[in-house]
N, C-alpha and C positions, 0 to 999 in steps of 0.2 A: 413444553418442550423446552431449554436453556435454550439463548447461539450465545458461542460467545465470537469476538467481533476481536480483530489485532487494528491497530491504525499504531502509523511513528509520525513523527516530529521532521516537518520537511521545513526546506526557505521556500517561504512563498512563490506558486511559480510565476507572479507577475516582478517578482524582485528583479535587476539584473545582477547575473555574481558574478563577484568580484572576487579574484585570485592574488594573496597575498602573496605580497614583495619579495619576500625571497622561494616564492613558491611551493609552501612546506606543503598546504588548504586551500580550501574556501574559508574569503575572511565571512568569518559574523559576524563582526563588532555591529552595533543598532539594525543589525536586519531581522526584517519580520519573517517572526519565524508561523507557519500553517498546518494547520494536519497534512498527510500526503491525498491529494485528490480523490486516488486509488482508493485508499481506505474511506471520506465522507459517503461515498457510493455504495463503498462496505456496510457501514452505520446506518445507513437510508434505509439501505434493504432490509438489517433485521428489522427497522422502525418497524416499513409497512409489512412482513410479514406475521408480526406481533400486536397492529391493528385487523391486521386479517384473523386472526385470534389462533394464528398457528403455533405461537411464542408466548409462555409467557417468560419469560424474564432476560436482558440482557445484560452478557458481563461482556464490559469492549475493554482490553490489555492496552499498552505499550511499555517498549523495553528506551530505556537512556535516561537522560538528567531528570536533577530536581523537576526543571521544566519545564520538562515534558508534560506532569501535570496540566499544562495551559490547554493544552490535547485532551489531554481526558475532561477536561469539566466543560470543552465541547459537545464532546462526544452525549456526556450526562444530556448539557440541557436540549439535544435534539432527543433522547429517548431512551439515552440506555440505563437501567436501574445501576447499575453497579460497575464498580473502577480498579483495572490494579494495574500497582505501578511494576514493575519490574526495572528498578534503582541501578544506573551506575554511567559514570562519566567518559565509561572507554568506549570508543569504538569494535562496535561487536558490527562484523558479519553477516551476514543472508544465512549461515550453517550453524551460528550461535545462537540466533533470533529465535530458529525455529524448534531447536534444541531446549533457548527458556523458553518456548513456548507450548510443547508440548507437556513439560513438568505441568505448564499454569493447566494444563488440558487431561493432564494424568488430574490433577483436587480436586478441578471444577467437574468432570466429564459430562463437558455441550453434548446434545444435542446434535445440534450443528458447530462447524467453525467457516468463521468469512475471512477474507480478506482481504485489499486491493492486489490487483496483480504482478503492481511493480509502485516501487516509490522510484520517486521522479528528480531527486539529487541521485541515486548510484545505477538508475535502471535493470537492476541486474534479473526482476525478475523468475525468482527464485525461490526466495522461503516458503511461499504457497506449495511446492512442488515436496521440494525440503521435509515440506510438517507433516504430507501427506505417506510421506515415506519409511518417517523416524517414529507415527502413530500406526500404518497398516493399516490407513482409512481410503473410502476412494473419492479420489479426489474432482471435479470440474472444476478446467478451468480458463480464464476470459469471457461469461459469464452474462454473456447478453437474457436471459430470462433463468428466474431462480422459480422454480413449483415447486410445495413442500407439497405433502397429502399421503397417508394412512405409511406413513412410518419411512418416507420411500424420498427423494428431490431429484425431478428431472431437473438439468441443468439445460441448456441452448451457449452452446460456443462457439464463439467468429473463428474459423482455418480459415485457409489460405483457398480453399473451395467457394465457404459460402457461410450452410451452418449446419451444428452435428450436434443432435442430443444426444447425451445419455441421462441412464437413468441411477442412481444410486441408496444403495443401502447407506442410513443414517446407524448412526452415525456419519460425516463423513465430513468433508477441506471442501469449501466455496472459493473459488478465486475471480475479483471485478476486473467485467470492462466494462467501457463508458458509455454504455447506450444501454445499459441493466436499468439505470432512472437520474434521472435531475434530483441531488442531494437536498434539502432546502434548510431557511433560513432559521434560525432557534430565534425565540421570543424572550425578552425582557423578564420575560416572569418566566419560563423555565431556568435562563439563566440564573436568576438567584437560589431557584429551589434545586438549583446541580449543585449550589457551595453547600448546600446540606444531604448532597448522598453519598454514601461509602465509600469512600477510596482507601484500598485497603494496599500498603507497598512494603516490597519483599525484594530481596537480592537475588545478584546469582546460587551465590552461596547457597541461600538459604532453599534455590531449587535444587540446589545437586549439581550446577551446571558451569564445567567450563571455559570460558569467556575467550582464551585465548585466542588468534587468531592467526591458521596461516600466515595471511596474507598481510604484505607491511605495502602502507601508501609512499611511493618512494618519491612522481612527481606532478603539481597538477601542473596546466599551461591551460590557457583561451585558445580558443579557440584560430586555427588563420581567418583572416578578415577574408570575403569575399566579392571579389571583384564586381564591378557594375557589368551589366548586360549592354548591351547591344541591339540594335536594328541592319537588318539587314534590306535589304531595296531584290531579292531574287531569290528563288530553290539555288541556281547559280554560284551566287554572290554565298551565299548559304552552304553549301558544298563544298569552295574551294575555302573556308574558314575552315572549316572541320577539322578537313586534310591538310591542311598550307602553316596554319597557326593552333588550330588544340590541337592535331594529329590524335584523334578519337575513331581516321579512316582512312583505310590507304588509299 
């Protein structure tokens, strides 16, 4: 079975975000970029499925600028077999990405498509669900366990009330949550081998997808600084401050 894994290039989660002076966007000058952490989990799960014998080929795909090939090479070093780069410098929203991924799915016909549940830059948590709707495939979101067998995939997913398990007929779309696995680190020999693995470049135009967005970025602001907390000496003092200072209780 072939498995398709979508990854995204984002600002490294250890980096403190800076906003441009004109508040037009986030400042990316000399900022370390990395693979989205949820996407790392998706790649790791695909590799584990291949190691178990359930998967024969892993294809990794990303949408973004030429520099995003760095994240594709990272995925190849982690165990993916080949990569597809849909190259564009435009700001691409969730629906456009889902349409591009649908086009790739139509070409590749994978048995399973895995994505991170969300990207840590936009935090939209939309692409996987939109992709499932566009392709008409079953979906299992927020996966904390994935079990592939006999043409089906059982997805244990995290919900407000606890855990829910859904059984999907393949092909299907799965989005990964944090508890699914612990991603591995790429070894130096694998990083060197990844340089020779095939990486195919496409454009949105070649895939027949209009990526024009209906959403425009108006302004970016840093969060307001939080005031430091205080200690109180008694429950009565706490209630008094909540009532008269914070005014959160009557």
